[in-house]
MARRODO-533655 format. One record per residue (C-alpha): residue in three letters; x, y, z; residue number from 0. Coordinates in nm, 2 decimals. Layout:
BEGIN
type, east, north, up, seq
ala, X, Y, Z, NUM
...
! end
This chain:
BEGIN
type, east, north, up, seq
met, 0.00, 0.00, 0.00, 0
glu, 0.29, 0.24, 0.07, 1
ser, 0.42, 0.20, -0.28, 2
glu, 0.08, 0.27, -0.43, 3
leu, 0.04, 0.58, -0.22, 4
arg, 0.38, 0.71, -0.33, 5
glu, 0.29, 0.64, -0.69, 6
arg, -0.04, 0.83, -0.65, 7
val, 0.15, 1.13, -0.50, 8
arg, 0.39, 1.12, -0.79, 9
arg, 0.11, 1.12, -1.05, 10
leu, -0.06, 1.41, -0.86, 11
leu, 0.25, 1.62, -0.86, 12
ala, 0.32, 1.54, -1.23, 13
gly, -0.03, 1.65, -1.33, 14
his, -0.07, 1.95, -1.10, 15
asp, 0.20, 2.20, -1.02, 16
pro, 0.22, 2.23, -0.64, 17
ala, 0.37, 2.58, -0.68, 18
gly, 0.10, 2.69, -0.93, 19
pro, -0.12, 2.99, -0.87, 20
asp, -0.45, 2.79, -0.83, 21
arg, -0.41, 2.65, -0.48, 22
thr, -0.78, 2.53, -0.47, 23
ala, -0.74, 2.34, -0.79, 24
phe, -0.45, 2.15, -0.64, 25
leu, -0.64, 2.07, -0.33, 26
arg, -0.94, 1.94, -0.53, 27
ala, -0.71, 1.72, -0.73, 28
arg, -0.55, 1.58, -0.42, 29
phe, -0.90, 1.50, -0.28, 30
asp, -1.00, 1.33, -0.60, 31
ala, -0.68, 1.13, -0.60, 32
gly, -0.78, 0.98, -0.26, 33
leu, -0.50, 1.16, -0.08, 34
ala, -0.70, 1.39, 0.15, 35
trp, -0.80, 1.13, 0.41, 36
val, -0.64, 0.81, 0.30, 37
his, -0.86, 0.61, 0.54, 38
phe, -1.18, 0.75, 0.40, 39
pro, -1.37, 0.54, 0.14, 40
pro, -1.28, 0.58, -0.23, 41
gly, -1.45, 0.87, -0.39, 42
leu, -1.47, 1.06, -0.06, 43
gly, -1.11, 1.18, -0.04, 44
gly, -0.97, 0.85, 0.05, 45
leu, -0.87, 0.50, -0.05, 46
gly, -0.98, 0.29, 0.24, 47
ala, -0.61, 0.26, 0.35, 48
pro, -0.49, 0.25, 0.71, 49
arg, -0.51, 0.58, 0.88, 50
ala, -0.14, 0.56, 0.98, 51
leu, -0.03, 0.60, 0.62, 52
gln, -0.17, 0.96, 0.61, 53
ser, 0.16, 1.08, 0.75, 54
leu, 0.35, 0.93, 0.46, 55
val, 0.13, 1.12, 0.21, 56
asp, 0.16, 1.45, 0.41, 57
ala, 0.54, 1.42, 0.43, 58
glu, 0.58, 1.35, 0.06, 59
leu, 0.36, 1.65, -0.04, 60
glu, 0.52, 1.88, 0.21, 61
ala, 0.86, 1.80, 0.07, 62
ala, 0.74, 1.88, -0.27, 63
gly, 0.62, 2.23, -0.15, 64
ala, 0.25, 2.15, -0.20, 65
pro, -0.01, 2.37, -0.04, 66
asp, -0.20, 2.25, 0.26, 67
asn, -0.57, 2.32, 0.33, 68
asp, -0.50, 2.56, 0.62, 69
pro, -0.63, 2.33, 0.89, 70
arg, -0.63, 2.59, 1.16, 71
arg, -0.89, 2.78, 0.97, 72
ile, -1.11, 2.48, 0.90, 73
gly, -1.04, 2.27, 1.21, 74
ile, -1.41, 2.23, 1.31, 75
gly, -1.49, 2.10, 0.97, 76
leu, -1.20, 1.86, 0.96, 77
gly, -1.20, 1.74, 1.32, 78
met, -1.57, 1.73, 1.40, 79
ala, -1.81, 1.77, 1.10, 80
ala, -1.63, 1.54, 0.86, 81
pro, -1.61, 1.23, 1.08, 82
thr, -1.98, 1.28, 1.18, 83
ile, -2.09, 1.32, 0.82, 84
leu, -1.89, 1.01, 0.72, 85
arg, -2.05, 0.80, 0.99, 86
tyr, -2.41, 0.92, 0.97, 87
gly, -2.45, 1.11, 0.65, 88
thr, -2.63, 0.98, 0.34, 89
glu, -2.43, 0.92, 0.03, 90
glu, -2.57, 1.24, -0.12, 91
gln, -2.46, 1.43, 0.20, 92
lys, -2.11, 1.29, 0.19, 93
arg, -2.06, 1.38, -0.17, 94
arg, -2.20, 1.73, -0.12, 95
phe, -2.02, 1.83, 0.19, 96
leu, -1.69, 1.65, 0.23, 97
arg, -1.49, 1.78, -0.07, 98
pro, -1.54, 2.16, -0.02, 99
leu, -1.50, 2.10, 0.36, 100
trp, -1.16, 1.94, 0.31, 101
thr, -1.04, 2.19, 0.05, 102
gly, -1.14, 2.48, 0.27, 103
glu, -1.39, 2.63, 0.03, 104
glu, -1.66, 2.60, 0.29, 105
val, -1.59, 2.67, 0.66, 106
trp, -1.79, 2.50, 0.93, 107
cys, -1.89, 2.59, 1.28, 108
gln, -2.06, 2.40, 1.57, 109
leu, -2.40, 2.51, 1.71, 110
phe, -2.42, 2.30, 2.02, 111
ser, -2.38, 2.50, 2.35, 112
glu, -2.65, 2.73, 2.47, 113
pro, -2.67, 2.99, 2.75, 114
gly, -2.87, 2.75, 2.96, 115
ala, -2.70, 2.43, 2.83, 116
gly, -2.33, 2.45, 2.83, 117
ser, -2.18, 2.17, 3.04, 118
asp, -2.52, 2.00, 3.05, 119
leu, -2.55, 2.00, 2.67, 120
ala, -2.84, 1.76, 2.67, 121
ala, -3.06, 2.03, 2.84, 122
leu, -3.05, 2.24, 2.52, 123
ala, -3.37, 2.43, 2.44, 124
thr, -3.33, 2.53, 2.08, 125
arg, -3.65, 2.38, 1.91, 126
ala, -3.69, 2.22, 1.57, 127
val, -4.05, 2.18, 1.47, 128
pro, -4.16, 1.99, 1.15, 129
glu, -4.28, 2.23, 0.88, 130
gly, -4.35, 2.11, 0.53, 131
asp, -4.07, 1.89, 0.40, 132
gly, -3.83, 2.03, 0.66, 133
trp, -3.79, 2.19, 1.00, 134
arg, -3.84, 2.54, 1.15, 135
val, -3.56, 2.61, 1.41, 136
asp, -3.57, 2.87, 1.68, 137
gly, -3.32, 2.93, 1.96, 138
gln, -2.99, 3.06, 2.07, 139
lys, -2.64, 2.91, 2.06, 140
val, -2.32, 3.04, 2.22, 141
trp, -1.94, 3.01, 2.23, 142
thr, -1.95, 2.94, 1.85, 143
ser, -1.60, 2.96, 1.71, 144
thr, -1.57, 3.08, 1.34, 145
ala, -1.95, 3.14, 1.31, 146
his, -1.86, 3.47, 1.15, 147
thr, -1.68, 3.30, 0.86, 148
ala, -1.88, 2.97, 0.84, 149
arg, -2.10, 2.87, 0.55, 150
trp, -2.23, 2.56, 0.73, 151
ala, -2.29, 2.45, 1.09, 152
ile, -2.35, 2.12, 1.27, 153
leu, -2.65, 2.18, 1.49, 154
ile, -2.84, 1.99, 1.75, 155
ala, -3.20, 2.09, 1.84, 156
arg, -3.49, 1.96, 2.05, 157
thr, -3.75, 1.79, 1.84, 158
asp, -3.96, 1.62, 2.11, 159
pro, -3.99, 1.80, 2.45, 160
asp, -4.21, 1.51, 2.58, 161
leu, -3.91, 1.28, 2.60, 162
pro, -3.62, 1.28, 2.85, 163
lys, -3.36, 1.53, 2.76, 164
his, -3.11, 1.29, 2.59, 165
arg, -3.38, 1.13, 2.37, 166
gly, -3.57, 1.41, 2.22, 167
ile, -3.27, 1.57, 2.02, 168
thr, -3.21, 1.56, 1.64, 169
tyr, -2.89, 1.65, 1.45, 170
phe, -2.89, 1.88, 1.15, 171
val, -2.67, 2.07, 0.91, 172
cys, -2.76, 2.44, 0.90, 173
asp, -2.68, 2.68, 0.63, 174
met, -2.53, 2.99, 0.80, 175
thr, -2.63, 3.21, 0.51, 176
asp, -3.01, 3.14, 0.54, 177
pro, -3.26, 3.40, 0.66, 178
gly, -3.30, 3.40, 1.04, 179
val, -2.94, 3.32, 1.12, 180
glu, -2.78, 3.61, 1.31, 181
val, -2.42, 3.60, 1.43, 182
arg, -2.30, 3.84, 1.70, 183
pro, -1.94, 3.86, 1.83, 184
leu, -1.84, 3.77, 2.19, 185
arg, -1.54, 3.97, 2.30, 186
gln, -1.30, 3.77, 2.51, 187
ile, -1.05, 3.86, 2.78, 188
thr, -0.78, 3.86, 2.50, 189
gly, -0.96, 4.15, 2.33, 190
glu, -1.05, 3.93, 2.03, 191
ala, -1.39, 3.78, 1.94, 192
glu, -1.31, 3.44, 1.79, 193
phe, -1.63, 3.32, 1.97, 194
asn, -1.98, 3.42, 1.87, 195
glu, -2.34, 3.39, 1.98, 196
val, -2.58, 3.28, 1.72, 197
phe, -2.96, 3.35, 1.71, 198
leu, -3.19, 3.13, 1.51, 199
thr, -3.53, 3.28, 1.43, 200
gly, -3.75, 3.08, 1.20, 201
val, -3.46, 2.92, 1.02, 202
arg, -3.58, 2.67, 0.76, 203
ile, -3.37, 2.35, 0.74, 204
pro, -3.47, 2.09, 0.48, 205
asp, -3.51, 1.73, 0.61, 206
ala, -3.24, 1.63, 0.36, 207
his, -3.00, 1.82, 0.59, 208
arg, -3.08, 1.59, 0.89, 209
leu, -2.79, 1.36, 1.00, 210
gly, -2.92, 1.04, 1.16, 211
glu, -3.27, 0.95, 1.26, 212
val, -3.51, 1.19, 1.43, 213
gly, -3.46, 1.17, 1.80, 214
glu, -3.11, 1.01, 1.78, 215
gly, -2.92, 1.34, 1.78, 216
trp, -2.75, 1.27, 2.11, 217
gln, -2.60, 0.95, 1.98, 218
val, -2.48, 1.14, 1.66, 219
ala, -2.34, 1.42, 1.88, 220
gln, -2.13, 1.18, 2.07, 221
thr, -1.93, 1.10, 1.75, 222
thr, -1.88, 1.48, 1.71, 223
leu, -1.78, 1.53, 2.07, 224
asn, -1.54, 1.24, 2.09, 225
asn, -1.37, 1.36, 1.77, 226
glu, -1.36, 1.72, 1.90, 227
arg, -1.17, 1.62, 2.21, 228
val, -0.91, 1.43, 2.01, 229
ala, -0.88, 1.72, 1.76, 230
ile, -0.81, 1.96, 2.05, 231
gly, -0.60, 1.75, 2.28, 232
gly, -0.46, 1.47, 2.07, 233
gln, -0.29, 1.65, 1.78, 234
ala, 0.04, 1.51, 1.65, 235
met, 0.34, 1.72, 1.73, 236
pro, 0.71, 1.68, 1.78, 237
arg, 0.89, 1.68, 2.11, 238
glu, 0.87, 2.03, 2.27, 239
gly, 0.59, 2.12, 2.03, 240
gly, 0.32, 2.36, 2.15, 241
met, 0.34, 2.57, 2.47, 242
val, 0.61, 2.37, 2.63, 243
gly, 0.84, 2.45, 2.34, 244
val, 0.77, 2.82, 2.38, 245
val, 0.86, 2.82, 2.75, 246
ala, 1.16, 2.60, 2.71, 247
thr, 1.30, 2.83, 2.44, 248
thr, 1.26, 3.13, 2.66, 249
trp, 1.44, 2.94, 2.94, 250
arg, 1.73, 2.86, 2.72, 251
glu, 1.76, 3.20, 2.57, 252
arg, 1.72, 3.41, 2.89, 253
pro, 1.94, 3.26, 3.16, 254
glu, 1.91, 3.58, 3.37, 255
leu, 1.55, 3.49, 3.44, 256
arg, 1.61, 3.15, 3.59, 257
thr, 1.54, 3.05, 3.94, 258
his, 1.56, 2.71, 4.11, 259
glu, 1.19, 2.71, 4.19, 260
leu, 1.10, 2.79, 3.82, 261
his, 1.34, 2.53, 3.70, 262
gln, 1.17, 2.26, 3.91, 263
arg, 0.83, 2.36, 3.78, 264
leu, 0.95, 2.36, 3.42, 265
leu, 1.11, 2.02, 3.45, 266
lys, 0.78, 1.88, 3.59, 267
ser, 0.58, 2.04, 3.31, 268
trp, 0.82, 1.92, 3.04, 269
val, 0.79, 1.56, 3.16, 270
asp, 0.41, 1.60, 3.18, 271
ala, 0.40, 1.74, 2.82, 272
glu, 0.61, 1.45, 2.69, 273
val, 0.39, 1.20, 2.86, 274
ala, 0.09, 1.36, 2.70, 275
arg, 0.25, 1.37, 2.36, 276
leu, 0.33, 1.00, 2.37, 277
ala, -0.01, 0.92, 2.51, 278
gly, -0.16, 1.11, 2.21, 279
glu, 0.05, 0.90, 1.97, 280
arg, -0.09, 0.59, 2.13, 281
leu, -0.44, 0.72, 2.10, 282
arg, -0.39, 0.80, 1.73, 283
gln, -0.27, 0.44, 1.68, 284
gln, -0.59, 0.32, 1.84, 285
leu, -0.79, 0.55, 1.61, 286
ala, -0.63, 0.37, 1.31, 287
val, -0.85, 0.07, 1.39, 288
gly, -1.17, 0.23, 1.51, 289
gln, -1.37, 0.53, 1.62, 290
pro, -1.25, 0.76, 1.90, 291
gly, -1.39, 0.67, 2.24, 292
pro, -1.41, 0.84, 2.58, 293
glu, -1.03, 0.81, 2.61, 294
gly, -1.00, 1.13, 2.41, 295
ala, -1.14, 1.31, 2.71, 296
ala, -0.82, 1.25, 2.90, 297
met, -0.61, 1.40, 2.62, 298
lys, -0.82, 1.71, 2.61, 299
leu, -0.81, 1.74, 2.99, 300
ala, -0.43, 1.71, 2.99, 301
phe, -0.40, 1.96, 2.71, 302
ala, -0.60, 2.23, 2.90, 303
arg, -0.41, 2.17, 3.23, 304
leu, -0.07, 2.19, 3.07, 305
ala, -0.15, 2.50, 2.86, 306
gln, -0.26, 2.69, 3.17, 307
glu, 0.03, 2.57, 3.38, 308
leu, 0.29, 2.65, 3.11, 309
ser, 0.14, 2.99, 3.01, 310
gly, 0.14, 3.09, 3.38, 311
leu, 0.49, 2.97, 3.42, 312
glu, 0.60, 3.18, 3.12, 313
val, 0.45, 3.50, 3.27, 314
glu, 0.62, 3.43, 3.60, 315
leu, 0.95, 3.36, 3.42, 316
leu, 0.93, 3.69, 3.23, 317
gly, 0.84, 3.89, 3.54, 318
glu, 0.73, 4.25, 3.46, 319
glu, 0.79, 4.19, 3.09, 320
gly, 0.53, 3.91, 3.10, 321
leu, 0.26, 4.14, 3.22, 322
val, 0.29, 4.37, 2.92, 323
tyr, 0.00, 4.31, 2.68, 324
asp, 0.07, 4.38, 2.31, 325
asp, -0.27, 4.47, 2.16, 326
trp, -0.63, 4.49, 2.29, 327
thr, -0.77, 4.57, 1.95, 328
met, -1.11, 4.41, 1.89, 329
arg, -1.06, 4.16, 1.61, 330
arg, -1.26, 3.87, 1.47, 331
pro, -0.99, 3.62, 1.37, 332
glu, -1.04, 3.35, 1.11, 333
thr, -0.80, 3.11, 1.29, 334
val, -0.73, 3.02, 1.65, 335
asp, -0.37, 3.02, 1.76, 336
phe, -0.32, 2.91, 2.12, 337
asn, 0.05, 2.99, 2.11, 338
gly, 0.05, 3.30, 1.90, 339
arg, 0.14, 3.66, 2.00, 340
arg, 0.31, 3.74, 2.33, 341
ala, 0.31, 3.58, 2.68, 342
gly, 0.02, 3.79, 2.81, 343
tyr, -0.20, 3.68, 2.52, 344
arg, -0.11, 3.31, 2.57, 345
tyr, -0.18, 3.33, 2.94, 346
leu, -0.53, 3.48, 2.89, 347
arg, -0.62, 3.26, 2.59, 348
ala, -0.53, 2.94, 2.78, 349
lys, -0.81, 3.02, 3.04, 350
gly, -1.06, 2.91, 2.77, 351
asn, -0.89, 2.57, 2.72, 352
ser, -1.06, 2.42, 3.02, 353
ile, -1.40, 2.53, 2.89, 354
glu, -1.40, 2.48, 2.51, 355
gly, -1.44, 2.13, 2.38, 356
gly, -1.60, 2.01, 2.71, 357
thr, -1.53, 2.16, 3.05, 358
ser, -1.26, 1.99, 3.26, 359
glu, -1.52, 1.90, 3.52, 360
ile, -1.74, 1.72, 3.27, 361
leu, -1.43, 1.54, 3.12, 362
arg, -1.33, 1.41, 3.46, 363
asn, -1.68, 1.26, 3.50, 364
ile, -1.65, 1.10, 3.15, 365
ile, -1.31, 0.95, 3.24, 366
ala, -1.43, 0.83, 3.58, 367
glu, -1.75, 0.66, 3.45, 368
arg, -1.67, 0.55, 3.09, 369
val, -1.29, 0.48, 3.11, 370
leu, -1.23, 0.38, 3.47, 371
gly, -1.58, 0.22, 3.53, 372
leu, -1.65, 0.41, 3.85, 373
pro, -2.01, 0.44, 3.97, 374
ala, -2.20, 0.71, 3.79, 375
glu, -2.32, 1.02, 3.97, 376
pro, -2.69, 1.01, 4.07, 377
arg, -2.90, 1.17, 3.80, 378
thr, -3.26, 1.25, 3.91, 379
asp, -3.36, 1.39, 3.57, 380
lys, -3.26, 1.09, 3.36, 381
asp, -3.62, 0.97, 3.29, 382
thr, -3.80, 1.30, 3.33, 383
pro, -3.96, 1.46, 3.02, 384
trp, -3.75, 1.76, 2.92, 385
lys, -4.06, 1.99, 2.93, 386
glu, -4.09, 1.92, 3.31, 387
leu, -3.74, 2.00, 3.40, 388
pro, -3.68, 2.33, 3.59, 389
arg, -3.51, 2.60, 3.38, 390
! end
């Protein structure tokens, strides 16, 4: 299989100039050659090959100077929407959405959390009511990254308030350009507004844009959430990649800032980061033979803890210099860079890491109950119809 992949890469490069002016045309050709996601089925950007061989393709194309699809800009589509569509979408949905999603021609966002249903996502109140050959959706979503640039959204809404909260939910694909969709910026402590709140007023969604069966949205959403945690916390990176590399570089280049106490903390965090990196590699190997499970929660939990510890350590290491903030200008960025800009930005931005992608408290429950097999917390609302729950 490796030789076949190398040959496909060779033919792609021979037929399409990787340095040519039409970046999108090259990405489309790569998708059509089955070299986008090699483990996806033929015709959907893949070849049905082992997932582990994707790194071979990526390395060959990077060495040739081929353009990538700017994964930081389309991370929600790549990491969350695509695997959900692949598993639950119809053939028509897969062929309509996956190619422009991977090439970056269409950006995706995630309409899950609500003001009254953040950590308790199943308590969501956004309603989807049958209307004609589709659904009328009304409600409010919050903490929506890239909603201001997105063409499509993955959306969960309540379709049966008479059922318990986990059972009356359905999963949809929402066109963000449709009438009734309003996106408002949410300014964060960094000064930026990468998050948004989204208001849905009489939004019409055709039933052809439903993913999975009516009332099975919670099950479909679990695929999205498991992949989201891996996408945030289980990314492949080299040793000293990410925040630990930023702090280690400062330590090496600024010996006048060192103290014994900071040295001990850096050593501990460095070891923790390396353990997390190797655990992430093991998790990706497990993914090569199946779908992500609750183990991804541990990777995302570790990522958030390390990012906050290391960004705080960097500010302390830099002293007064670390307290200087470079720019409070209100911006609506198209990409999220956890390690960008200066130390003050990294410190403030890391505070969101323990909230986005599942709060650390919820992730600890998932690890305890679904990974370690500990007794579940008592849930008095488990069998109560959603409409009877206090809100």
